[in-house]
C-alpha positions as a Markdown table, in Angstrom:
| # | Residue | x | y | z |
|---|---|---|---|---|
| 1 | Met | 75.5 | 77.3 | 75.1 |
| 2 | Arg | 79.2 | 76.8 | 74.6 |
| 3 | Ala | 79.1 | 79.1 | 71.5 |
| 4 | Arg | 77.4 | 81.8 | 73.6 |
| 5 | Ala | 80.1 | 81.5 | 76.3 |
| 6 | Ile | 82.9 | 81.8 | 73.7 |
| 7 | Ala | 81.2 | 84.8 | 72.1 |
| 8 | Ser | 81.0 | 86.4 | 75.5 |
| 9 | Leu | 84.6 | 85.8 | 76.2 |
| 10 | Ile | 85.5 | 87.3 | 72.8 |
| 11 | Leu | 83.7 | 90.4 | 73.7 |
| 12 | Val | 84.7 | 90.7 | 77.4 |
| 13 | Val | 88.4 | 90.0 | 77.2 |
| 14 | Pro | 89.3 | 92.9 | 74.9 |
| 15 | Leu | 87.1 | 95.2 | 76.9 |
| 16 | Leu | 88.8 | 94.1 | 80.2 |
| 17 | Ala | 92.2 | 94.6 | 78.6 |
| 18 | Ala | 91.2 | 98.1 | 77.3 |
| 19 | Ala | 89.5 | 99.1 | 80.5 |
| 20 | Cys | 92.3 | 98.0 | 82.7 |
| 21 | Gly | 95.2 | 99.8 | 81.1 |
| 22 | Ala | 96.3 | 97.5 | 78.4 |
| 23 | Ala | 99.0 | 99.9 | 77.0 |
| 24 | Thr | 102.4 | 98.5 | 77.5 |
| 25 | Ser | 106.0 | 99.4 | 77.2 |
| 26 | Ser | 108.6 | 97.1 | 75.7 |
| 27 | Gln | 109.3 | 95.8 | 79.2 |
| 28 | Gly | 105.7 | 94.9 | 79.8 |
| 29 | Val | 104.2 | 91.4 | 80.1 |
| 30 | Asp | 102.7 | 89.6 | 77.2 |
| 31 | Asp | 99.1 | 90.1 | 76.2 |
| 32 | Ala | 97.8 | 86.7 | 77.5 |
| 33 | Phe | 99.5 | 87.2 | 80.8 |
| 34 | Arg | 98.3 | 90.8 | 81.1 |
| 35 | Ile | 94.7 | 89.7 | 80.9 |
| 36 | Arg | 95.2 | 87.3 | 83.7 |
| 37 | Ala | 97.1 | 89.8 | 85.8 |
| 38 | Leu | 94.5 | 92.5 | 85.3 |
| 39 | Ala | 91.8 | 90.1 | 86.3 |
| 40 | Ala | 93.7 | 89.4 | 89.6 |
| 41 | Cys | 94.0 | 93.1 | 90.2 |
| 42 | Ala | 90.3 | 93.7 | 89.4 |
| 43 | Asp | 89.4 | 91.0 | 91.9 |
| 44 | Ala | 91.5 | 92.7 | 94.6 |
| 45 | Leu | 90.1 | 96.1 | 93.8 |
| 46 | Ala | 86.5 | 94.7 | 94.0 |
| 47 | Ala | 87.4 | 93.1 | 97.4 |
| 48 | Lys | 88.8 | 96.4 | 98.6 |
| 49 | Arg | 85.6 | 98.2 | 97.6 |
| 50 | Ala | 83.7 | 95.8 | 99.7 |
| 51 | Trp | 85.5 | 96.7 | 103.0 |
| 52 | Ala | 83.4 | 97.3 | 106.0 |
| 53 | Ser | 83.3 | 101.0 | 106.9 |
| 54 | Phe | 86.3 | 102.4 | 108.7 |
| 55 | Pro | 85.4 | 102.4 | 112.4 |
| 56 | Ala | 87.4 | 105.3 | 113.7 |
| 57 | Gly | 85.9 | 108.4 | 112.1 |
| 58 | Ser | 88.4 | 111.2 | 111.6 |
| 59 | Phe | 91.4 | 109.1 | 112.6 |
| 60 | Asp | 94.7 | 110.6 | 111.3 |
| 61 | Pro | 97.1 | 107.7 | 110.5 |
| 62 | Ala | 100.1 | 110.1 | 110.5 |
| 63 | Lys | 99.2 | 111.2 | 114.1 |
| 64 | Pro | 97.2 | 108.3 | 115.4 |
| 65 | Asp | 95.0 | 108.7 | 118.4 |
| 66 | Pro | 96.2 | 105.9 | 120.8 |
| 67 | Ala | 92.6 | 105.5 | 122.1 |
| 68 | Lys | 91.5 | 104.4 | 118.7 |
| 69 | Leu | 94.4 | 102.2 | 117.7 |
| 70 | Val | 93.1 | 98.8 | 118.9 |
| 71 | Gln | 89.8 | 99.4 | 117.1 |
| 72 | Val | 91.8 | 100.4 | 113.9 |
| 73 | Gly | 94.0 | 97.4 | 114.2 |
| 74 | Thr | 91.1 | 95.1 | 114.5 |
| 75 | Trp | 89.5 | 96.6 | 111.4 |
| 76 | Leu | 92.8 | 96.4 | 109.5 |
| 77 | Asp | 93.1 | 92.7 | 110.4 |
| 78 | Ala | 89.5 | 91.9 | 109.4 |
| 79 | Ala | 89.0 | 94.0 | 106.4 |
| 80 | Val | 92.3 | 95.2 | 104.9 |
| 81 | Gln | 94.8 | 92.4 | 105.5 |
| 82 | Pro | 92.8 | 89.6 | 103.8 |
| 83 | Val | 92.5 | 91.7 | 100.6 |
| 84 | Phe | 96.2 | 92.4 | 100.4 |
| 85 | Asp | 97.2 | 88.9 | 101.4 |
| 86 | Gly | 94.9 | 87.6 | 98.7 |
| 87 | Trp | 96.2 | 90.0 | 96.1 |
| 88 | Ser | 99.7 | 89.1 | 96.9 |
| 89 | Ala | 99.0 | 85.4 | 96.7 |
| 90 | Gly | 97.0 | 85.9 | 93.5 |
| 91 | Met | 99.8 | 87.8 | 91.8 |
| 92 | Ser | 102.4 | 85.4 | 92.8 |
| 93 | Gly | 100.2 | 82.5 | 91.8 |
| 94 | Leu | 100.1 | 83.7 | 88.2 |
| 95 | Gly | 103.7 | 82.5 | 87.7 |
| 96 | Ala | 106.0 | 84.1 | 85.2 |
| 97 | Pro | 104.9 | 85.8 | 82.0 |
| 98 | Ala | 106.3 | 84.8 | 78.6 |
| 99 | Ser | 107.8 | 88.3 | 78.3 |
| 100 | Gly | 108.3 | 91.1 | 80.8 |
| 101 | Gly | 109.5 | 88.8 | 83.6 |
| 102 | Pro | 111.8 | 91.4 | 85.3 |
| 103 | Ala | 109.0 | 94.1 | 85.3 |
| 104 | Trp | 106.5 | 91.5 | 86.5 |
| 105 | Gly | 108.9 | 90.4 | 89.3 |
| 106 | Ala | 109.4 | 93.9 | 90.5 |
| 107 | Leu | 105.6 | 94.5 | 90.7 |
| 108 | Val | 105.0 | 91.2 | 92.5 |
| 109 | Lys | 107.7 | 92.1 | 95.0 |
| 110 | Leu | 106.1 | 95.5 | 95.7 |
| 111 | Val | 102.6 | 93.9 | 96.1 |
| 112 | Gln | 104.1 | 91.5 | 98.7 |
| 113 | Gly | 105.8 | 94.4 | 100.4 |
| 114 | Thr | 102.4 | 96.2 | 100.6 |
| 115 | Ser | 100.9 | 93.2 | 102.3 |
| 116 | Glu | 103.8 | 93.0 | 104.8 |
| 117 | Leu | 103.6 | 96.8 | 105.5 |
| 118 | Asn | 99.8 | 96.5 | 106.1 |
| 119 | Ala | 100.5 | 93.6 | 108.5 |
| 120 | Ala | 103.1 | 95.8 | 110.3 |
| 121 | Gln | 100.6 | 98.6 | 110.5 |
| 122 | Ala | 97.9 | 96.4 | 111.9 |
| 123 | Ala | 100.3 | 94.8 | 114.5 |
| 124 | Ala | 101.4 | 98.2 | 115.7 |
| 125 | Ala | 97.8 | 99.4 | 116.0 |
| 126 | Lys | 96.7 | 96.3 | 118.0 |
| 127 | Ala | 99.7 | 96.8 | 120.3 |
| 128 | Gly | 98.7 | 100.4 | 120.9 |
| 129 | Asp | 102.0 | 101.6 | 119.3 |
| 130 | Ala | 101.3 | 105.0 | 117.8 |
| 131 | Thr | 104.8 | 105.6 | 116.8 |
| 132 | Gly | 105.1 | 102.2 | 115.1 |
| 133 | Phe | 101.8 | 102.7 | 113.4 |
| 134 | Ala | 102.8 | 106.1 | 112.0 |
| 135 | Ala | 106.1 | 104.7 | 110.8 |
| 136 | Ala | 104.4 | 101.8 | 109.0 |
| 137 | Thr | 101.9 | 104.1 | 107.5 |
| 138 | Ala | 104.6 | 106.4 | 106.2 |
| 139 | Lys | 106.5 | 103.4 | 104.6 |
| 140 | Leu | 103.3 | 102.2 | 103.1 |
| 141 | Arg | 102.5 | 105.6 | 101.5 |
| 142 | Ala | 106.0 | 105.9 | 100.2 |
| 143 | Ser | 105.8 | 102.5 | 98.6 |
| 144 | His | 102.7 | 103.4 | 96.6 |
| 145 | Ala | 104.4 | 105.5 | 94.0 |
| 146 | Ala | 106.9 | 102.7 | 93.3 |
| 147 | Leu | 104.1 | 100.1 | 93.0 |
| 148 | Gln | 102.1 | 102.3 | 90.6 |
| 149 | Ala | 105.3 | 102.9 | 88.5 |
| 150 | Ala | 106.1 | 99.1 | 88.5 |
| 151 | Ala | 102.5 | 98.4 | 87.3 |
| 152 | Lys | 102.9 | 100.8 | 84.5 |
| 153 | Thr | 106.2 | 99.3 | 83.5 |
| 154 | Ala | 104.8 | 95.8 | 83.6 |
| 155 | Gly | 101.9 | 97.0 | 81.3 |
| 156 | Val | 99.3 | 96.5 | 83.9 |
| 157 | Asp | 98.6 | 100.1 | 84.9 |
| 158 | Ala | 95.3 | 99.3 | 86.5 |
| 159 | Cys | 96.9 | 97.2 | 89.1 |
| 160 | Gly | 98.1 | 100.4 | 90.7 |
| 161 | Asp | 94.5 | 101.3 | 91.3 |
| 162 | Val | 94.3 | 98.7 | 94.1 |
| 163 | Ile | 96.4 | 100.9 | 96.4 |
| 164 | Thr | 94.7 | 104.2 | 95.6 |
């Protein structure tokens, strides 16, 4: 039984690394750490894909309908925030890689920022603050390119998929 588990790991780990963007730059994290990081990102992406349906139909986050904000805020708190809080905690909980520490640190900081911006967006929505909601949404969208670039620099490109 143990031999079968080891054989499965031998097959799965390289596939996971290849499927999740294992290409790295000289600044990227070491291979063993990359596998752990990609697994944390895959968990977050799976949790995101399991979100309950968005409750507000054709809601435009750049020009939010004040009548729908509380409903959107409730959904953000229940579905979105736990995923991004968990992703942030999971990434931070991995500790430091043997190599690529600065690139990893930059990525973790951006993941934490994403969680904080999602919380600001939800708080504005629940308060019925359309202007605050739109501002938080704009900041969140602007941060996505930086997060995706940081994931690539760290050698964990697929971590950028969590925010797409």
